[in-house]
C-alpha positions in Angstrom: -64.1 90.8 211.8 -66.1 88.4 213.9 -69.1 89.8 215.5 -69.7 89.1 219.4 -72.6 86.9 220.3 -75.8 88.7 220.9 -76.5 87.2 224.4 -73.0 88.6 225.4 -73.8 92.0 224.2 -77.2 92.0 225.9 -75.7 90.9 229.3 -73.0 93.8 229.0 -75.7 96.6 228.0 -78.0 95.2 230.7 -74.9 95.6 233.2 -74.4 99.2 231.8 -78.0 100.0 232.2 -77.8 98.8 235.8 -74.5 100.8 236.5 -76.1 103.9 234.8 -79.3 103.6 236.6 -77.5 103.5 240.1 -75.3 106.6 239.0 -78.7 108.5 238.0 -80.0 107.6 241.6 -76.8 108.5 243.5 -75.4 111.5 241.8 -77.3 115.0 241.9 -77.1 118.1 244.0 -77.5 115.9 246.9 -74.8 113.1 246.6 -75.9 109.6 248.0 -73.4 106.6 248.1 -74.2 103.9 245.7 -74.1 101.4 248.4 -76.9 103.3 250.1 -78.8 103.6 247.1 -78.7 99.7 246.8 -79.9 99.5 250.3 -82.9 101.8 249.7 -83.8 100.2 246.4 -83.5 96.4 247.5 -84.0 96.8 251.4 -87.1 96.7 253.2 -89.6 99.3 254.5 -87.3 100.3 257.2 -84.7 101.4 254.6 -87.3 103.5 252.8 -87.9 106.2 255.2 -85.9 109.5 255.6 -84.5 112.1 253.2 -82.2 110.0 251.2 -85.2 107.6 250.6 -87.5 110.3 249.6 -85.0 111.8 246.9 -84.1 108.2 245.4 -88.0 106.9 245.2 -89.9 110.0 244.6 -87.5 112.0 242.7 -84.8 110.5 240.9 -86.3 106.9 240.3 -89.1 108.1 238.1 -87.1 110.3 236.2 -84.4 107.3 235.6 -87.2 105.0 234.6 -88.6 107.3 232.1 -85.3 108.0 230.6 -84.6 104.3 230.1 -88.2 103.8 228.6 -88.0 106.8 226.1 -84.4 105.9 225.3 -85.2 102.3 224.4 -88.4 103.4 222.6 -86.8 105.9 220.3 -84.0 103.5 219.5 -86.3 101.0 218.7 -88.3 103.1 216.4 -85.4 104.7 214.5 -84.4 101.2 213.9 -87.5 100.1 212.3 -88.2 103.4 210.5 -84.6 103.1 208.9 -85.4 99.6 207.6 -88.8 100.5 206.5 -87.6 103.5 204.2 -84.2 101.9 203.7 -82.6 105.1 204.6 -79.8 105.4 207.4 -80.7 109.2 208.0 -84.3 108.1 209.1 -85.2 108.7 212.7 -88.4 109.2 214.9 -88.2 113.0 214.2 -87.4 112.9 210.3 -91.2 112.3 209.8 -92.6 115.1 211.8 -93.3 113.7 215.1 -91.0 116.0 217.2 -92.2 119.1 215.5 -95.9 118.0 215.9 -95.5 117.2 219.4 -93.8 120.3 220.1 -96.4 122.5 218.5 -99.2 120.9 220.5 -97.4 121.2 223.8 -96.4 124.8 223.0 -99.9 125.9 222.2 -101.1 124.7 225.6 -98.2 126.2 227.3 -98.9 129.5 225.7 -102.6 129.7 225.2 -104.2 126.9 227.3 -104.7 126.3 230.8 -101.4 124.1 231.1 -99.2 127.0 231.1 -98.6 126.9 234.9 -98.1 123.2 235.0 -95.9 122.6 231.8 -93.0 124.3 233.5 -93.1 121.2 235.9 -93.3 118.9 232.9 -90.2 120.7 231.5 -88.2 120.3 234.8 -88.3 124.1 235.6 -90.7 124.0 238.6 -92.4 121.8 241.1 -94.8 118.9 240.1 -97.7 119.2 237.5 -101.2 119.7 238.6 -104.8 119.9 237.4 -105.6 120.3 233.8 -101.8 121.0 233.0 -100.8 117.7 233.8 -103.0 116.1 231.4 -103.2 118.9 228.9 -99.5 119.0 227.8 -99.0 115.3 227.3 -102.4 115.0 225.7 -101.7 118.0 223.3 -98.0 116.8 222.4 -99.4 113.2 221.5 -102.0 114.7 219.5 -99.4 117.0 217.5 -97.2 114.1 217.1 -99.9 111.7 215.8 -101.5 114.7 213.5 -98.1 115.3 212.0 -97.4 111.4 211.5 -100.8 111.1 209.9 -100.2 114.1 207.6 -96.9 112.6 206.4 -98.5 109.5 205.6 -101.4 110.7 203.7 -99.0 112.9 201.5 -96.6 110.0 201.0 -99.4 107.7 199.9 -100.6 107.9 196.5 -102.5 105.7 194.3 -102.3 102.9 197.0 -98.6 102.9 197.3 -96.2 104.8 199.6 -92.3 105.3 198.3 -89.4 105.8 200.4 -88.7 109.1 198.8 -92.1 110.4 199.1 -92.3 109.6 202.7 -88.9 111.5 203.4 -89.7 114.4 201.3 -93.2 114.9 203.0 -91.6 114.3 206.6 -89.3 116.9 206.0 -91.7 119.4 204.7 -94.2 118.9 207.6 -91.3 119.4 209.7 -90.3 122.7 208.6 -93.9 123.9 208.6 -94.6 122.7 212.2 -91.2 124.3 213.4 -92.3 127.6 211.6 -95.6 127.4 213.4 -93.8 126.8 216.7 -91.6 129.8 216.4 -94.5 131.9 215.5 -96.6 130.9 218.9 -93.2 131.4 220.7 -92.9 134.9 219.3 -96.3 135.6 220.3 -96.0 134.3 224.1 -96.6 136.9 226.5 -94.4 136.0 229.3 -90.8 135.2 230.0 -91.5 132.1 231.9 -93.7 130.6 228.9 -90.8 131.2 226.7 -88.3 129.4 229.1 -90.7 126.3 229.3 -91.2 126.3 225.7 -87.6 126.1 224.9 -87.0 123.7 227.5 -89.9 121.4 226.3 -88.9 121.5 222.6 -85.2 120.5 223.5 -86.4 117.5 225.4 -86.6 117.2 229.2 -87.1 114.4 231.8 -87.3 116.6 235.0 -91.3 116.2 235.5 -91.2 112.4 235.5 -93.7 111.0 238.1 -94.6 107.5 239.2 -98.3 108.0 237.8 -97.1 108.9 234.3 -94.5 105.9 233.7 -97.3 103.2 232.9 -98.5 104.5 229.5 -94.8 105.0 228.0 -93.7 101.7 229.5 -96.6 99.8 228.0 -96.0 101.4 224.6 -92.5 100.4 224.6 -93.2 96.7 225.8 -96.0 96.1 223.4 -94.6 97.8 220.6 -91.1 96.3 221.1 -92.7 92.8 221.3 -94.7 93.3 218.1 -92.0 94.8 216.0 -89.6 91.9 217.0 -92.2 89.5 216.0 -91.9 91.0 212.7 -88.3 90.8 212.5 -88.1 88.6 209.5 -90.1 90.8 207.1 -88.1 93.6 208.4 -85.1 91.8 207.1 -86.7 91.1 203.9 -87.0 94.9 203.4 -83.3 95.0 203.3 -83.3 92.9 200.1 -85.0 96.0 198.5 -88.6 96.6 197.0 -88.6 94.0 194.2 -86.5 91.5 196.2 -89.0 91.5 199.2 -91.9 91.3 196.9 -90.4 88.2 195.2 -90.0 86.7 198.6 -93.8 87.0 199.3 -94.0 90.3 201.3 -97.0 92.7 200.5 -94.5 95.8 200.9 -97.3 98.4 200.6 -99.8 96.8 203.6 -96.7 95.8 205.7 -95.0 99.5 205.7 -98.3 101.0 206.3 -99.1 98.7 209.4 -95.6 98.9 210.9 -95.6 102.8 210.3 -98.7 103.1 212.3 -97.5 101.1 215.1 -94.2 102.8 215.1 -96.2 106.4 215.1 -98.2 105.4 218.0 -95.2 104.4 220.1 -93.4 107.6 219.1 -96.3 109.7 219.8 -96.6 108.4 223.5 -92.9 109.0 224.3 -92.5 112.2 222.9 -95.4 113.3 224.8 -93.7 112.7 227.9 -90.2 113.4 227.2 -90.4 116.5 224.5 -88.2 116.5 221.5 -85.1 114.6 222.2 -83.0 113.9 219.1 -80.1 111.6 217.8 -81.1 108.7 220.0 -83.2 107.1 217.3 -80.5 108.1 214.7 -77.4 107.2 216.5 -78.0 104.2 218.6 -79.4 102.1 215.6 -76.0 102.4 213.8 -74.1 101.6 216.7 -75.9 98.5 217.5 -75.9 97.4 213.8 -72.1 97.9 213.8 -72.0 95.3 216.9 -74.5 92.6 216.0 -75.2 93.1 212.2 -78.5 94.2 210.5 -80.8 91.1 211.2 -83.5 92.6 213.5 -84.4 89.7 215.6 -80.8 90.6 217.4 -80.8 94.3 216.5 -83.9 95.4 218.3 -83.2 94.4 221.8 -79.7 95.5 221.5 -80.9 98.8 220.2 -83.5 98.9 223.0 -80.8 98.4 225.8 -78.3 100.8 223.9 -80.7 103.6 223.8 -81.8 103.1 227.5 -78.2 103.3 228.5 -77.5 106.4 226.3 -80.5 108.4 227.4 -80.1 107.5 231.2 -76.4 108.6 230.9 -77.3 111.7 228.8 -79.9 112.9 231.3 -77.3 112.3 234.3 -75.1 114.6 232.5 -77.8 117.2 231.7 -78.7 117.5 235.3 -75.2 117.6 237.0 -72.8 119.1 234.3 -73.8 122.8 235.1 -75.8 122.4 238.3 -77.7 123.7 240.0 -78.8 124.6 236.5 -80.1 121.8 234.3 -79.2 121.5 230.6 -82.0 120.2 228.4 -81.4 116.6 227.8 -81.6 117.2 223.9 -78.8 119.4 224.0 -76.4 116.6 225.5 -77.9 114.0 223.1 -77.0 116.5 220.2 -73.4 117.3 221.3 -72.8 113.4 221.6 -74.8 112.3 218.7 -73.5 115.1 216.1 -69.7 114.2 216.2 -70.7 110.7 216.0 -73.0 111.1 213.3 -70.1 113.1 211.4 -67.5 110.2 212.2 -70.0 107.6 210.8 -70.6 109.7 207.6 -66.7 110.2 207.1 -66.3 106.2 208.1 -69.0 105.2 205.2 -67.2 107.6 202.6 -64.3 105.8 203.1 -65.6 102.4 202.7 -67.6 103.6 199.6 -64.3 104.9 198.3 -62.5 102.0 198.7 -65.4 99.7 197.4 -65.7 102.0 194.2 
């Protein structure tokens, strides 16, 4: 079957992202007509006054933008990790990033000065303030990077890093950190802390603010630009270890450098969004089905697809059970789980035919 041209796919995804963003700005406890939303966003200063304008600009716009940034970043990271380890099950959280970030944030929530502020980061209370506003993202980033460094150190032996060791080390670290997070949760003294912890570990965009968007956006733009520039060596990895070396790629050094870069992007994003699963696993597969495995086309398509997916997932999370809010990680799992099972069934059939 002939694949659609990449520019056409990118144009469709850009239109879908625009539509999902407008829906995210329009829908909620207070519904605003899409035309009114466009007037507020595109109009002059006179259109940006009043209650509706405050809802759009101060409450919903940062959340929609953070969702698009995190979705795009997780999809790009998942695409690259799947190429690095040559395993289609790889995603940003297979290597312990999610569990490490969760443990760091939970420690601050339960034992640190950020206990009051984290509820806001999880979307359960108002804005963050003081130490909590900085403590939780900083602790989550430190935890994520600590986990990724530990996985990398355990997987790299004798100057080389094999795919099998990397995956096994990631799974082991993930289980250990998840157990520690559960232990801290058991020791939490107050019910509101437990609620905040559970919400944060399942992902949430409710605490998004304008002054917190710069770092995730910068991580996405710089990371995606650098990884797209490395599209050719990423393609070489698809030929296998020996094939890539034959074609002149130093696979050990290249994997180490790209792993560090991807880890930095993941750490920044997870620090502001919490643990949102299945985006980095599902979106790269869907993008690969549409435009093929070449990373020069695959990475931008995955980025836009991830942005659309997480923007819509967050819209469902905050409207499906209104006025209560569902953690966005629950929505991505409910959508991504059946998709992954379908994909597994499809690949099994293809292997059966090929055999």
